[in-house]
C-alpha positions in Angstrom: 29.0 -28.6 79.3 29.4 -27.5 75.6 25.7 -26.5 75.4 26.0 -24.3 78.5 29.1 -22.6 77.1 27.4 -22.1 73.8 24.4 -20.5 75.5 26.6 -18.2 77.6 28.7 -17.1 74.5 25.4 -16.5 72.5 24.0 -14.3 75.3 27.3 -12.3 75.6 27.5 -11.7 71.9 23.8 -10.9 71.7 24.1 -8.3 74.5 27.2 -6.8 72.9 25.4 -6.5 69.6 22.4 -4.9 71.3 24.5 -2.4 73.1 26.6 -1.5 70.0 23.5 -1.1 67.8 21.8 1.1 70.5 24.9 3.3 70.5 24.9 3.5 66.7 21.2 4.3 66.4 20.9 6.9 69.2 24.5 8.2 69.2 24.4 8.0 73.0 25.9 5.7 75.6 23.3 3.1 76.6 22.0 2.5 80.0 22.9 -1.2 80.2 20.8 -1.8 83.3 17.7 -0.5 81.6 18.3 -2.5 78.4 18.7 -5.8 80.4 15.7 -4.9 82.6 13.6 -4.4 79.4 14.7 -7.7 78.0 13.8 -9.5 81.3 10.4 -7.7 81.3 9.7 -8.9 77.8 10.7 -12.5 78.6 8.6 -12.6 81.8 5.6 -11.2 79.8 5.9 -14.1 77.4 6.1 -16.6 80.2 3.0 -15.1 81.9 1.0 -15.5 78.6 -2.3 -17.1 79.3 -2.2 -16.6 83.0 -5.4 -15.9 84.8 -4.4 -12.3 85.5 -6.4 -9.3 84.3 -3.7 -8.3 81.9 -4.7 -9.0 78.3 -1.5 -10.0 76.5 -3.1 -10.5 73.1 -5.8 -8.6 71.3 -9.1 -10.3 72.0 -12.7 -9.4 71.4 -14.6 -8.2 74.4 -18.4 -8.1 74.5 -19.8 -4.6 75.0 -22.6 -4.4 77.5 -24.0 -1.0 76.5 -24.0 -1.8 72.8 -27.1 0.2 72.1 -25.6 3.4 73.3 -22.3 2.8 71.5 -24.1 2.0 68.2 -26.2 5.2 68.7 -23.1 7.3 69.3 -21.4 5.8 66.3 -24.5 6.5 64.1 -24.5 10.2 65.4 -20.8 10.6 64.5 -20.7 8.8 61.1 -24.4 9.1 59.9 -24.2 5.3 59.0 -26.6 2.7 60.2 -24.6 0.5 62.6 -24.9 -3.3 62.6 -25.2 -4.0 66.4 -24.0 -7.6 66.0 -20.8 -6.4 64.4 -19.8 -4.2 67.4 -16.6 -5.5 69.1 -14.1 -3.9 71.5 -10.4 -4.9 71.6 -7.6 -3.9 73.9 -3.9 -4.8 73.9 -3.2 -2.9 77.1 -3.8 -3.7 80.7 -7.3 -3.8 82.1 -6.1 -3.6 85.7 -6.9 0.1 85.8 -10.5 1.2 86.5 -10.6 3.0 83.1 -8.7 1.6 80.1 -8.6 2.4 76.4 -10.4 0.1 73.9 -10.6 0.1 70.1 -14.1 -0.4 68.7 -14.9 -1.9 65.3 -18.2 -2.0 63.6 -19.9 -2.4 60.3 -22.1 0.5 59.0 -24.5 0.8 56.1 -25.6 3.8 54.1 -28.7 3.6 52.0 -28.3 5.4 48.7 -31.5 7.1 47.7 -31.4 8.1 44.0 -34.1 8.8 41.5 -36.0 11.4 39.6 -39.4 11.8 38.2 -39.0 9.0 35.8 -40.9 5.7 35.7 -37.7 3.6 35.9 -37.0 1.8 39.1 -33.3 1.7 40.1 -32.2 -0.7 42.7 -28.8 -0.1 44.2 -26.9 -2.0 46.9 -26.3 -0.4 50.3 -22.8 1.1 50.8 -21.0 -1.0 53.5 -18.4 0.6 55.7 -15.9 -0.6 58.3 -15.7 1.8 61.2 -12.9 2.0 63.7 -13.2 4.1 66.9 -11.4 4.5 70.2 -12.9 5.1 73.6 -12.4 4.6 77.3 -14.0 1.6 79.0 -14.3 0.1 82.4 -15.8 -3.0 84.1 -18.9 -2.8 86.3 -19.3 -4.8 89.5 -20.4 -7.9 87.4 -17.3 -7.7 85.2 -19.3 -6.5 82.2 -17.5 -4.1 79.8 -19.0 -0.6 79.8 -17.8 1.8 77.1 -17.9 5.5 78.0 -19.9 6.8 75.0 -18.7 10.4 75.7 -15.1 9.4 74.9 -15.8 7.7 71.5 -13.6 9.1 68.7 -13.8 7.9 65.1 -10.3 6.9 64.0 -11.1 5.6 60.5 -13.9 4.6 58.1 -13.3 2.6 55.0 -15.6 1.4 52.2 -16.0 -2.3 52.2 -18.6 -2.4 49.4 -20.2 0.3 47.4 -21.4 1.5 44.1 -18.4 3.4 42.7 -20.6 5.3 40.2 -22.7 6.9 42.8 -22.0 10.2 44.5 -22.7 11.0 48.1 
């Protein structure tokens, strides 16, 4: 009985704190029904974690079926040689819709060609880049992930390894 009373008092004080903090932060009266509905939604999403539904609750790697086209488009947009084995797509949203957003990560390389009319041979390492892009994707009839290459947008590129004394 004491445990049940403790849980009830904890829930009441938690809700009162949530409502008062919402009021302080937004300077508006809260919609209590929406706040409680949001909490119930979050709890049920935790309880449905790992279910066999098409909703992906955690970010997971998905195999890209048209990886040649995706790598080619990334090469066109960045001018880096893309390592096809490093291509992965992730989503944290729902895949119930026919078209859904994905984040694409890849590793790219850029060969540095330097030299002059001297007899010295200079060997330099390839510059290595991490490339992040976003695009729309869908599943085909065999549940294979197809990325729409026309929607690929580069969101970031960062140098993983490179010769800091060289200029591009």
